[in-house]
Each structure stands twice: as C-alpha cells, then as structure tokens.
N, C-alpha and C positions, 0 to 999 in steps of 0.2 A: 561233617561238614559243613558249614556253612558260612553266612557270606553277610562283612562286615561294611555298612556302607559309612561311605565318610562324608558331610553333607557341606561342602564350599558356601559361604554366602561375603561378607565384607570383611575376610582373613584368608587373603588369597594368595599365597607364602607355604612353603613346604619344609621350612623350618621352625623348629621353636612355637609352634604350635598346636595350640592344648590337645584338641579335639584328635588330631593327628596323630599325636604319640601315644594318645591313649591306645587307639581303633589297632595302631599297628603291636603294640605292645601287645594287647589283648588278642590277637589273632594264632589261633592253634598252627599246628602243623598243615591240619586239611584246610582251613581255612580261606578264605576270597576276603578279599576288600574290590569299593567297587565304590569312584571316585564320582561325587554326582554334584550337578549346579543348579539348580531351577529357576524357571525363568518370570519370573510374574507377570500376565498383561500387563499390568498397575507402571511395573519396572519402564517399560518402553512404550507408553503411550505416548511420550515424546522425546527427543533424540537432541539435549543439549548438552553443552563443551564436557557438564560432569558425567552426565550417561555414557559419552564418548570414553571420556579417562576412567572411569570404570570399566565398563568394558574391554579396551584396552588393555588392565589389569589383570582380568580375564584369561583375554587371549593370551597372557605373559606366561599365567599357572597354566596353560592349559599346555601350552609347546614345554614348558618346564616337568611339567606329570606326565606327558608322551614319549617324552625324551627316558624317565626314568620305567616303560612299559605300561603306565597309569595314569590311562586318559580319563580327562572329564567325559562325563556323559551327562547331555545336558535334557531335561525334563523342562517343560512348556506345558502352563495352564494354572489355573487358579490350584491352590493347597493338595486341596483333596484330591484333585481330577491329576494332578502330573503324578503324586505318591501312589491316590489309586492301579495308574496306568505302570509303575516300578514294583507296584509288589507282584501286581497282573504276571511283570515278564520276570521276574526273578522270584522265583515261589523261598527260595531255601532263606531270606535273611534274616537275622535271628535280633541283629542289632545292629543302634543307626545314633550318629557318633556328631554331633556338632558344639561349635560354641554359644553360647545364647546371648543372647542380647537383653539388657536392664531395662529399658528406655523406650516408649516409642512405638511404630509399627514392630516393630521387628522382636517387641516382646507379648506384644497382644499374640503375633502369627507363631510364637515360640511354644504358650502357655498351652494356644491350641489345640500346635503340634506333639505335644510332650501327652495331655490326652487323647489325641490321635491314636497317635502309637502305638500308647497302653493298651489300645482298645485292639488293637493286630495281634495284641501279646508279643509286641516290639519289645526291649530291651533298648531306651533310653540313655544313654551316657552326653548331657551334657557342661559344659566346659566356664566357669569366669574367666573368659579370655581377652580380655579387648583394652584393658583396664591393668595397672598395678596393682591394686584393691580396687574392690567391690565396691557397689552400694551403700553395703550392709555395712564392712569391716572394719572405717573408719568412725566410731561415735563417740558419745559423752560419757562423763562416769556413769551416768542417773540413763541410755541406753540411745537415746536422741539421738537423734542426726542436727549436722552444724551446722551453720544457716550464714555463719561469716569467716572467711579460707585462714585468717592468721591463726590464730586455734587449731582449723584444722588444720593447716600443716604442722604444725608443731605435733600433733597427735599422727599424724601423717608417718614424720618422722621416726618416730620412736618404734614402729612396728615395723616386720622383718618381714624382705620384699622377695618375693617368690622368684623362684630358681627359673634360667629356662631348661624348657620342657625341649629334649634329646628327643629325633626322629632318624629313623631305625632306615636308612632313605637299602637298600641293601635288603631287608624282609618285607620292602615297599616290593621288588621287583621279584621276590619271590610271589608272592601272594594277590598282587595288583591283577583282577580282568578287563578284557576289550571287549566289552559287550556292543558296542555303538550302533549297531545296525540293528537292533531291539529298539533304540528310539530316533527311531525316524524325525517324527513330528520337533523330536527335542530338538536335532540337528539340522533339521534344516534351517531351524528362527534362528538356532545360532550362525547360521552362514547365516542368514541376510542383515544380520546382526552386524556381522564383520564387512558390509557392504556399505555399512553409512560411515564406517570409522577414517573422521579428517585430523582430529588431535596428532599433530607434527612432533611433538614434545618427545625427548628423550628418554624423559621421566615416566620410566614406567616399567611399575612389578619387579618383586623381589632381588634381584641384582644388584637393579638402578638405587633401591633406597640403601643397600650396605654399600652401597661405593659413596653417597652421597654421607652419609651420618662418616664413615672413613677419613673425605673430605675435611669437614664441619669436626672428629676431633683430631684429625691433625695438627689443628691451629688455631680454628676460626675464633672456640666454643671458650678461650681463653679470654678472650672482648668481648665477647656478647654482651654480658650487661651490658657494655658504653655504646658496641655497633647495633644493636638488632633495631634501633628506635628510625636506622637513616635510610629510608628505601632506594637512595640511589650505591647505596653499601651494598655487596652479597654476604652478608653478614647477619644469615641464618641457617639452621640446618633444614629448612623446606619437607621436614617429616610427619608433618601434617597430613600434607594429600599422602603421602607412605602411609599413615596412622589408618585414612578414612577407609583406603582399599585393603587392609590387615598383611597387606607389601612388607611391614615388619613389624616385631612384634614390640608394644613398647617393654618390658621386658628386655628384650636384646638392647634396647635405645638408652635404657637403666645400667644394667648390666659396664656394657663399655662404655659410655661415660664412667661409670666409676669403676673400673680396671686397666685405660685407656686410656689414661687424659694425668696428668702431673699438677696438681694443686699451686708448687712453686712457682707456675708457671702464670696465674692468674685464677686463685679458685672464688674471688668473687663470681669470675664468667660461668664457672661452674654452677656454683650453687645456684645462681640465674637462670642457669639451663631446666637442674631438675626440679624450680619452684614452678615449670612450667610443667612440668609432665605430673604434679602434685596437679596443679589448676581443673584440669582434664580430668580427673579424675571427682573435685571437688562438681565441678558442675553435672558429670557425671551421676553423684550421688543428686544431686541439686532438682535434676529433671528424673528421677526415677524416685521419688519422694515427693514433688511437683510434677503429676504426669500433667495438669492440666498449664503449664508454665507460655507452651503456646500459642494459650488462646487469649492466656487473662493472665492480668498484670499480676508481683507475686503481692506488692505490696499494696492490700485490699484498697487503704482510701484513694489510691491513686487509678481504681478501674474508671472514678468516673471523669478523669480529664475530657477534658475537651479541646479534642484538636481540629486541624483545620482541612478541610478536604480541600484542592488542590490537584485538582490532577496536570496541571501544567509543572506547578511546579517539582512537582514526582519525578514525569518525565524527562525534566530537565538533568535535575539529579539523575536518573539511571543511565542517559548519552553523558555527563562529564560536561553540564551546556549551562552550569550554577555560572558562573565568572568567577568565581577562586580556583585558583589554579593546581592546587594540592587536592581538593574536594576531585579536582577535571578529569586531574590527571590517574587519580589513583581509581575511580570508577573505569576510565579509559584500560589500564592495565585487566580490573574482572573484567572488562566483557570483549577484549582479545585474550587474554589466556585465559580466563577461568581462575584465577588468584588477585589476592590483594594483602599484599602488605600487613601483619599485626595491626603497626601503630597507622597504619592509613585506616582499615577497621574501627579503629575507634573513632577516629578522625570524622572520617563520612556519616555513621553513626551518629553524631552528637550534633552535628549540622542541621543531616534528615528530624532528629525528634527535636531540637532546642533552635539552630537557625529557620527551619521551615515549620515547624510543629508538630508535625505529621506523623501520622502513628507509627508506632516501631514495628507494628507488624507487615505491614507495608516490604520497609525493609528489608527485614528476616527472613520473608517471601521469593526477595527478588534477590538474595543473597544464596537462601535453598537453589534456586531455579539454576545460579549462574557459578557456585563457587565448584573446582576440585575435588576440596576437599574438607564438602560439606558433614562437620558431623551436629545431631541435632540437640544437644546440648550443650553445647562450647558453644553454638551460636545463637541460642535463645540464651542461655545466661548473658553472652557478653554483649546481645544486644536489650536484656532489661536491664544491662549492667552500666548500658549509657544514658537509657530514657530516666533509667534513674527509681527503675520503675520495681525493680531486681529484687536480690537476697547480696546483700554487700555491694550496693548499687555504688557506679558514681554518685554523688551528693547533688541534687539538683540548682543550684546555684553556681553550681562551679561548669560554667558552660566553654567547651575547649574553642579560642578563638581559631576560626580554621588559619587568618593570618597567620598569626605567630608560632601559631603546630608547621607552618612551611616556611616563615620566618629561622626556626627553631632547628627543625630536624629533613632539609636541604634547604640548605644555605646558601646554598650558588644555581639552584636551579636546576638541578644534572636531572632528576627524574621528573618535574617538571616540562624539561626539553623533551626528553625521552618523549614523552606521551602527549605533550600540546605542539608538534611543530610546529602550529600556525603563530607560539611565544619562539620560538627558535633565538630569533633574534632580540629578542628584549633583553636591555639591558637589566645586569645584577639588580641594584639600585630598582627597577621597577620588575621584574620579576615576579616578585608578590599581590602584587597590587596593580595590575597593566590595568586597569582603570584610569588607574593615574597621572599615564603618561597627558601630553599636552599633546597640542595636535599634531607638529613639527616631529613630536620624537616616532606618535606612527606612523609619521608617512619613511621614517629613515630605519625605522626595526619594519615595514612591510606589515606593518596589525591593525587593523583599524576596528578600534572598540564599537559594536554593535553591529559591525558589517565580518573580519575576521574570527574576533571573538568575542563574546557578550557580558554587557556590563551584572556587574552584582547584581541578581536578583532578589536582593534586600539587604539591608543594613541591617551588620552583625548586631551591633551595639542596641542596635532599638529592640529586637529579636529578640536578644537574652534578654533585655529588662522586660520583657512579653510573659518569655517563659518563667521567669523566674515567679511574676507574678501568677505566671496562672497555674502552677506548682504546690505556691502556697495558700492560693484564694480553693483549691479543694476541700472541699467539706468532708471530714473525718464520715 
C-alpha cells in the first residue's frame, strides 16, 4: 500500500485535470490518494483583490473535493519546510502528481522540487496542463521557436489537439484519505486566509466557469469578432479569470467550442475566439524561451529608451484621473473589480507608454497587483506589445489616440458613465472630451472641469510626436 499525492496549484478543478486523472488511474486497490495545497509565505505577504479571488477559488475547490470525501490538506511554509512536514506525517508516500509550470517562478519552483522529490526516492509525475500546446510543441521546421504570431497560429492550427482528461470521481471517493488533523499549521493558516475574504463576485470556481462558458457558447460567441471590442457590451467569455486559477482547462474550452457551436450561425466569431486561445499559448512560448521578458525589452535596441520619470502622472494613471474618460473609466473598473476589458488594456497601456512616456514595467507591475486574471506570460507579452518593445509588437509609430478609441468603442459613453459618475450628465457630444465644454455647459452638466473632473494631463498630439521621435532616435 502506498499514498499518491496530488498537488493542486493553479489548476483548481476536479475535471479535465491531467495530473489528477493520472493519479486516479495509477491508484491500485490498496493505494491512498492525498490532495494537498501548499501555501507559500510569499503568496500571502499582501492580500489584494487578486489574492482574494484566487483563494476564494481554492475555497471552492476545497468544498467540492470535501464533498467527494477527498478534502484538501493545507501545507504552510517554504517548500523545503512544508514538504518535509508532509513526508514526516505520511511515511508511505511513493509518488506525487502535479501540473508543471513552464514559465516564471512556477518553473523555478517545479524544477527545484522535481530534484528534491527524486532525492527522497519519490516518483514524480509532472504534466503539461495549463495550455493547449506546451511552449516546445509549436516550432519552425529548423526547430527554432516562432517570434511572430501569424505563422505560429498557422502551425498551431495544424497540430492535433489534446483530448479532455477524464477523472473517475467514484474512484477518488474510494481511495481518498482525510488526515487533516496531522497538518494543523497549514489548516490554521488556511482558516486565517478565509477570514480575509472580501471579493463578492459569484464568478468563482469550476461550476461558475462552466456556466459562463455555456452561456457564451449559446449565442454570444457568434458575434464575438464584432462585440468583443465594446466594453459596455457583455460580449466576451470572461474565461481568462477561470484559466488563471485553473477552474477550467483550456482543453475543455477548446473542445466545447468545437463541439457545441454551429458555424452556420457565425463562423467568424468562432474563429476569432479560437485565435485568442492560441494567443495565450503563443505568449507562454515566448516567456518560456525569453524568461527575462518581465524585466528586459525583447527588442534589444529599445533597452536604451529614456522613459520619463513622473510619479504624479503615474499616480493619476493608476487612479483614473488623467482627464481622458475612456482611460479613466478603464482604470477605475480595474481598481474596483480586479478586471479590465481587453480592448481597454491595450488603450491604457498605449496611453502610459506613448502619451505619458512612462516605463511599461510600471504598468505591468500595477496590473500584476490588481488583475484577478493576471497571467505573467500574457500580461508581459501584452505590455511589451503595446510599448512596441516586444515580439511582434504594435509599430512604435502607431500610437492609439485615446479620444478616437473612446469614440469608436464607447460611442454613447455608456461604459464611461458607468465608471465616471461625475460625467453622468455630460452630453454625448462632449462625453469623450469633456474639457471642451463651455462654462455654461459645465454648469448644466454639474461637472466643472478642473474640480469635478480633471483637465487632460497631456496633449495627445504633442506626446504622440515625442514618443515617435524618442523611439526613432534610439541608437542601435
């Protein structure tokens, strides 16, 4: 008899889970299954909305697994301390199963732990599970990795897609153990974390993910290519938050899209959505092969850009007080909900790096702190794209005009007024540039510019020209 440990991390679900599926499959008649979650002290040094949302998803998994008679066992401490305690308390552990991280801190941890487990004579099963295709799966004929999305996507489409991993829940019930009383330190830490919960959204956990996905596939997906750019419209799947926590697997999403939609109703919307799934794989590959991307511009010549240093401008960008309504509404949505519409992520990133000429790393770091769907590969890739410093980026001379973006993607100002109540009574004619209102109009709309809502902190045309000149004059 032996104990097989399933280590949950950012794969917080009980279905279509590669490591869990394999552990259940491998469990012999006399074997035990032990579910664990490791709380690293660094993970809870601060408790932002991002941490709140993540741990509420852990709580959702804990409740679901407990109903199966397979509760999560919480370990606390650095990895050496926590896992030494695990092996001291469970001397018959013979194997450990987890889904491998290919990038960032997760990769460093997993590479370290694989060697650590082997030194303890523990069999390790680590699986690629977080993406449709792993970082090393999609490559050129010469074996090198792609740096441009279009040819990458063409190759991505040609590859066979992994099937959904079935998980035998009845077998889990038969083999799972509950020895939580042996791990009081971890269980107590988990109890203290739950006391900090404040996030009130219902969009937490595996069932919520599947419900939202079904809603999206029932009709919204067919207009996805048109509606996804309008923040006032509920026209996206919102799967990014569930993929971040692993409440749903990318395989489940992909196969449900393929099997539960009707191309006759809108193939373009379906195709556009599939491309977004591939973008996620693409950025994972880029970050895997370029692990310094969080700190260094991928285009070497742009490492010498002389970014502005302006703490006041940075703070006004963070707080949504720039005087550009769409930018401000987007930042206030982020600050209040922990999420921002994708079109707006591009707009606020362009504004920070081109209109304010502030370092993209400052924006990436703020998103890292605030986003409930923060994915390092996608976030870093997106910021370097907007800053024109990354792989396959927007050209530096293509600078988003925040007012034109506002007019195009929130034409009636519905999104703006939702998040900027001080502009509630501003006429449509001025909603994108309220500073152009006359004194009389400001009085009529109960919005005095400079008091109730700020003047624009920069002149877009002037800053656009400065940004282009600064990029153009960077020396190789």
